[in-house]
C-alpha positions in Angstrom: 0.0 0.0 0.0 1.1 3.6 -0.6 2.4 5.4 2.5 0.7 8.8 2.0 -2.8 9.3 3.3 -5.2 8.6 0.5 -8.7 10.0 -0.3 -11.7 8.1 1.1 -13.3 6.2 -1.8 -10.1 6.1 -3.9 -8.5 2.9 -5.2 -5.5 2.8 -2.9 -3.6 -0.2 -4.3 -3.9 -3.3 -6.5 -2.5 -6.7 -5.7 -2.3 -10.0 -7.4 -1.8 -13.0 -5.1 -0.8 -16.3 -6.9 0.9 -19.6 -6.3 3.8 -18.8 -8.5 4.6 -15.1 -7.6 8.1 -15.3 -8.9 6.9 -16.5 -12.4 4.1 -13.9 -12.5 6.4 -11.2 -11.3 8.7 -12.0 -14.3 5.7 -12.2 -16.6 4.6 -8.6 -15.8 8.1 -7.3 -15.9 8.2 -8.5 -19.6 4.6 -7.7 -20.5 4.2 -4.3 -18.7 7.8 -3.2 -18.4 7.6 -3.0 -14.7 10.7 -3.4 -12.4 10.3 -4.9 -8.9 11.3 -4.4 -5.3 11.2 -7.2 -2.7 8.8 -6.8 0.1 9.8 -8.9 3.1 7.2 -11.2 4.4 9.5 -12.8 7.0 10.9 -16.0 5.5 10.0 -15.1 1.9 9.5 -11.9 -0.2 6.5 -10.6 -2.1 7.0 -7.9 -4.7 6.1 -4.3 -5.3 5.9 -3.8 -9.1 7.3 -0.4 -10.0 7.1 2.0 -13.0 10.2 1.7 -15.1 10.7 5.5 -15.5 10.9 6.5 -11.8 10.5 3.3 -9.7 7.1 4.4 -8.3 5.3 1.3 -6.8 2.3 0.6 -8.9 1.0 -2.8 -7.9 1.8 -5.8 -5.8 2.4 -9.4 -6.7 2.4 -11.8 -3.8 2.7 -15.5 -2.9 -0.5 -17.3 -2.0 0.7 -18.3 1.5 1.0 -16.9 5.0 -1.3 -14.0 5.5 -2.3 -14.1 1.8 -3.3 -17.8 1.8 -7.0 -17.2 1.4 -6.9 -14.3 -1.1 -8.4 -15.1 -4.5 -6.0 -15.3 -7.5 -7.2 -12.2 -9.3 -6.2 -8.5 -9.5 -7.6 -7.2 -6.2 -8.4 -3.5 -5.7 -8.1 -2.0 -2.2 -10.8 0.7 -1.7 -9.9 3.3 1.0 -12.7 3.7 3.5 -13.1 6.0 6.5 -14.1 3.3 9.0 -13.6 -0.4 8.2 -16.1 -1.6 10.8 -18.8 0.7 9.4 -18.1 -0.4 5.9 -18.2 -4.1 6.9 -21.6 -3.6 8.6 -22.9 -1.9 5.4 -21.5 -4.7 3.2 -23.3 -7.4 5.1 -26.5 -5.4 5.5 -26.7 -4.9 1.8 -26.1 -8.6 0.9 -22.3 -8.7 0.6 -20.0 -11.2 2.4 -16.8 -10.7 4.2 -14.4 -13.4 2.8 -11.2 -12.5 4.8 -10.6 -10.4 7.8 -10.6 -7.8 9.1 -6.8 -8.1 9.5 -4.0 -5.7 10.4 -1.7 -4.3 7.8 1.3 -2.4 8.8 1.2 0.0 11.8 -2.4 0.6 12.6 -4.0 0.0 9.2 -6.6 -2.7 8.6 -8.2 -4.4 5.6 -10.8 -7.1 4.7 -11.8 -8.8 1.5 -15.4 -8.7 0.6 -17.7 -10.1 -2.1 -20.5 -7.9 -3.3 -24.0 -9.2 -4.1 -23.0 -9.6 -7.8 -20.1 -11.9 -6.8 -17.3 -9.4 -7.5 -14.4 -9.3 -5.0 -12.6 -6.3 -3.6 -10.7 -5.3 -0.5 -11.6 -2.5 1.9 -8.7 -0.6 3.5 -8.7 1.7 6.5 -5.5 3.7 6.9 -4.2 4.5 10.4 
């Protein structure tokens, strides 16, 4: 996720969580021209995919293990919300489902993965 406070309602980040993160990292390096930076997950690394012109992190590619084990293998958007608990309550009240979380992410931030009534999946992200 980006480190600067982001506008509520904005798409704060996109991630792809897959079994073969190394291979998919290399695929997008060739297809999109991205470079990468390692993101330590303890005993392994996930990847920030960076713009080739200035190294700005653009997306993430991660291994489907550890805290990412249950995340669907698809490009997942993270929508910035003001209050994660309120957004979760609205999600379930309106027929959505919480698939994962809420979980902590970094110092004080939290997220969850939801499925809307149409079946689409997204993450909700509350910055600290």
